[in-house]
Backbone as a chain_set.jsonl record, in Angstrom:
{"seq": "MADAVDDDQASYELSDDDVRVLLDLARVAAHDSGDRTNAPLACFLVGLALGRNPDLVLAEFANAAASPGIESE", "coords": {"N": [[117.822, 73.871, 74.695], [117.472, 72.238, 76.936], [118.364, 69.796, 75.957], [121.108, 70.166, 75.83], [121.98, 69.848, 78.4], [121.048, 67.422, 79.05], [118.383, 67.201, 80.11], [114.924, 67.413, 81.163], [112.738, 68.69, 78.804], [110.312, 69.951, 79.418], [110.71, 71.237, 81.838], [111.858, 73.599, 81.168], [110.083, 75.224, 79.946], [108.251, 78.222, 79.638], [105.536, 79.891, 81.099], [102.957, 82.109, 79.876], [102.61, 84.083, 81.806], [105.051, 83.883, 83.214], [106.826, 84.75, 81.237], [105.98, 87.417, 80.935], [106.569, 88.407, 83.52], [109.386, 88.106, 83.617], [110.159, 89.727, 81.463], [109.238, 92.19, 82.396], [110.895, 92.487, 84.632], [113.369, 92.635, 83.321], [112.986, 95.008, 81.911], [112.78, 96.907, 83.993], [115.302, 96.564, 85.179], [116.963, 97.361, 83.082], [116.19, 100.012, 82.472], [115.747, 101.504, 84.877], [118.156, 101.289, 86.181], [119.882, 102.548, 84.549], [121.611, 101.271, 82.896], [121.6, 99.199, 80.286], [122.721, 96.678, 80.087], [122.285, 95.452, 82.463], [119.879, 94.091, 82.424], [119.873, 91.331, 81.277], [121.561, 90.225, 83.165], [120.218, 90.526, 85.618], [117.979, 88.896, 85.141], [119.251, 86.433, 84.795], [120.331, 86.056, 87.375], [117.981, 85.879, 88.894], [116.937, 83.523, 87.805], [118.965, 81.749, 88.587], [118.718, 81.879, 91.389], [116.133, 80.84, 91.653], [116.556, 78.268, 90.69], [118.131, 77.234, 92.693], [116.465, 77.438, 94.829], [113.755, 76.039, 94.719], [111.286, 76.358, 95.879], [110.597, 78.98, 95.795], [108.541, 81.557, 94.353], [108.299, 82.636, 91.086], [107.178, 85.19, 90.239], [106.899, 86.614, 92.682], [109.549, 86.656, 93.611], [110.902, 87.931, 91.483], [109.612, 90.409, 91.525], [110.48, 91.33, 94.0], [113.199, 91.477, 93.455], [113.211, 93.502, 91.611], [112.495, 95.687, 93.058], [113.491, 98.699, 94.704], [116.446, 98.565, 96.608], [117.728, 98.746, 99.991], [119.799, 101.369, 100.6], [123.177, 101.524, 101.566], [124.795, 103.46, 104.094]], "CA": [[118.601, 74.107, 75.887], [117.386, 71.06, 77.787], [119.203, 68.746, 75.372], [122.514, 70.452, 76.118], [122.29, 69.394, 79.76], [120.366, 66.144, 79.218], [117.329, 67.465, 81.073], [113.558, 67.354, 80.668], [112.347, 69.904, 78.088], [109.162, 70.584, 80.082], [111.153, 72.084, 82.958], [112.378, 74.848, 80.613], [109.003, 75.957, 79.306], [107.765, 79.373, 80.385], [104.142, 80.262, 80.881], [102.805, 83.503, 79.442], [102.844, 84.923, 82.984], [106.487, 83.887, 83.482], [107.446, 85.608, 80.223], [105.653, 88.792, 81.297], [107.316, 88.756, 84.731], [110.805, 88.255, 83.281], [110.33, 90.918, 80.619], [109.076, 93.353, 83.283], [112.135, 92.596, 85.409], [114.409, 93.111, 82.406], [112.706, 96.42, 81.623], [113.156, 97.693, 85.171], [116.76, 96.496, 85.341], [117.615, 98.121, 82.015], [115.862, 101.439, 82.458], [115.891, 102.165, 86.173], [119.56, 101.294, 86.601], [120.636, 103.374, 83.629], [122.546, 100.448, 82.138], [120.815, 98.126, 79.665], [123.344, 95.366, 80.269], [121.815, 94.857, 83.719], [118.676, 93.29, 82.192], [120.117, 89.888, 81.251], [122.202, 89.812, 84.415], [119.169, 90.405, 86.634], [117.181, 87.707, 84.831], [120.085, 85.269, 85.087], [120.417, 85.875, 88.823], [116.676, 85.391, 89.352], [116.883, 82.11, 87.423], [119.891, 81.022, 89.453], [118.1, 81.79, 92.719], [115.007, 79.906, 91.574], [117.108, 76.924, 90.547], [118.657, 76.804, 94.004], [115.374, 77.515, 95.801], [112.57, 75.764, 93.903], [110.064, 76.716, 96.594], [110.299, 80.378, 95.514], [107.599, 81.838, 93.271], [108.971, 83.545, 90.164], [106.639, 86.553, 90.265], [107.219, 87.252, 93.962], [110.981, 86.884, 93.692], [111.26, 88.94, 90.486], [109.13, 91.696, 92.02], [111.397, 91.747, 95.065], [114.474, 91.826, 92.825], [113.038, 94.758, 90.878], [112.216, 96.769, 94.008], [114.694, 99.37, 95.168], [117.006, 98.047, 97.844], [118.109, 99.706, 101.013], [121.152, 101.84, 100.327], [124.023, 101.636, 102.76], [125.269, 104.824, 104.34]], "C": [[118.613, 72.867, 76.776], [118.283, 69.937, 77.282], [120.674, 68.936, 75.728], [122.931, 69.948, 77.491], [121.572, 68.088, 80.098], [119.28, 66.225, 80.296], [115.972, 67.386, 80.387], [113.164, 68.694, 80.055], [111.235, 70.66, 78.804], [109.593, 71.514, 81.209], [111.698, 73.426, 82.476], [111.302, 75.686, 79.933], [108.513, 77.066, 80.221], [106.301, 79.613, 80.063], [104.1, 81.705, 80.377], [103.057, 84.458, 80.608], [104.33, 85.008, 83.319], [107.22, 84.803, 82.509], [107.207, 87.073, 80.57], [106.477, 89.252, 82.495], [108.792, 88.983, 84.402], [111.059, 89.472, 82.4], [110.148, 92.2, 81.424], [110.337, 93.574, 84.109], [113.251, 93.142, 84.538], [114.226, 94.594, 82.093], [113.151, 97.295, 82.784], [114.675, 97.714, 85.329], [117.473, 97.359, 84.307], [117.401, 99.619, 82.155], [116.11, 102.136, 83.784], [117.344, 102.228, 86.637], [120.403, 102.208, 85.723], [121.63, 102.587, 82.784], [121.808, 99.236, 81.592], [121.42, 96.751, 79.879], [122.927, 94.712, 81.583], [120.617, 93.936, 83.513], [118.967, 91.791, 82.131], [120.762, 89.38, 82.541], [121.171, 89.61, 85.517], [118.332, 89.152, 86.394], [117.962, 86.426, 85.11], [120.131, 85.006, 86.589], [119.1, 85.402, 89.42], [116.54, 83.907, 89.016], [117.787, 81.251, 88.286], [119.296, 80.825, 90.843], [116.934, 80.808, 92.714], [115.483, 78.474, 91.419], [117.617, 76.37, 91.866], [117.589, 76.764, 95.078], [114.05, 77.281, 95.081], [111.249, 76.082, 94.598], [109.692, 78.185, 96.381], [109.307, 80.478, 94.364], [108.221, 82.902, 92.385], [108.48, 84.977, 90.291], [107.014, 87.275, 91.553], [108.708, 87.584, 94.043], [111.429, 87.965, 92.707], [110.796, 90.319, 90.928], [110.037, 92.218, 93.128], [112.736, 92.184, 94.476], [114.392, 93.168, 92.107], [112.778, 95.946, 91.786], [113.519, 97.41, 94.456], [115.161, 98.779, 96.502], [117.317, 99.14, 98.832], [119.557, 100.105, 100.759], [121.917, 101.943, 101.628], [124.534, 103.059, 102.884], [126.755, 104.933, 104.175]], "O": [[119.658, 72.494, 77.309], [118.89, 69.214, 78.072], [121.4, 67.958, 75.906], [124.105, 69.653, 77.718], [121.491, 67.692, 81.26], [119.255, 65.444, 81.247], [115.894, 67.302, 79.162], [113.248, 69.725, 80.722], [111.222, 71.891, 78.793], [108.898, 72.488, 81.501], [111.973, 74.305, 83.294], [111.598, 76.755, 79.399], [108.377, 76.875, 81.43], [105.883, 79.548, 78.907], [105.095, 82.426, 80.449], [103.649, 85.521, 80.423], [104.824, 86.079, 83.67], [108.123, 85.542, 82.901], [108.132, 87.884, 80.506], [107.021, 90.356, 82.491], [109.382, 89.958, 84.867], [112.06, 90.168, 82.571], [110.828, 93.193, 81.166], [110.793, 94.706, 84.268], [114.0, 94.019, 84.968], [115.2, 95.343, 82.019], [113.822, 98.308, 82.583], [115.262, 98.766, 85.583], [118.47, 98.011, 84.617], [118.332, 100.404, 81.974], [116.633, 103.25, 83.807], [117.716, 103.12, 87.4], [121.507, 102.597, 86.103], [122.409, 103.177, 82.035], [121.43, 98.343, 82.351], [120.7, 95.753, 79.855], [123.194, 93.528, 81.789], [120.362, 93.075, 84.355], [118.352, 91.035, 82.882], [120.535, 88.242, 82.952], [121.24, 88.635, 86.265], [118.011, 88.428, 87.337], [117.402, 85.448, 85.604], [119.987, 83.864, 87.026], [119.101, 84.605, 90.358], [116.082, 83.122, 89.846], [117.413, 80.144, 88.672], [119.363, 79.732, 91.405], [116.764, 80.035, 93.657], [114.87, 77.558, 91.966], [117.536, 75.167, 92.115], [117.773, 76.134, 96.119], [113.298, 78.229, 94.854], [110.198, 76.072, 93.956], [108.592, 78.598, 96.746], [109.241, 79.596, 93.508], [108.627, 83.957, 92.873], [109.29, 85.893, 90.437], [107.41, 88.44, 91.51], [109.083, 88.667, 94.493], [112.244, 88.819, 93.054], [111.511, 91.301, 90.729], [110.328, 93.413, 93.186], [113.338, 93.15, 94.944], [115.387, 93.886, 92.007], [112.834, 97.091, 91.339], [114.54, 96.731, 94.575], [114.358, 98.53, 97.401], [117.18, 100.326, 98.53], [120.439, 99.247, 100.711], [121.392, 102.385, 102.65], [124.683, 103.768, 101.89], [127.317, 106.014, 104.346]]}, "num_chains": 1, "name": "protein.A"}
């Protein structure tokens, strides 16, 4: 993947904790929403947000993304 965008391979490596966090997010997105196609979309959006905000922590942001939001009336 890094080669496709002429980037450093090390910046694309995931730790075991990162893998667990992303798979947990995907599980919640797929099962709690009732639509399995939400899993890759949720993970993509978390990655996009982290790319734009490198000061964010993956686990904290993914946990917030997986938490139920406030529904509008």
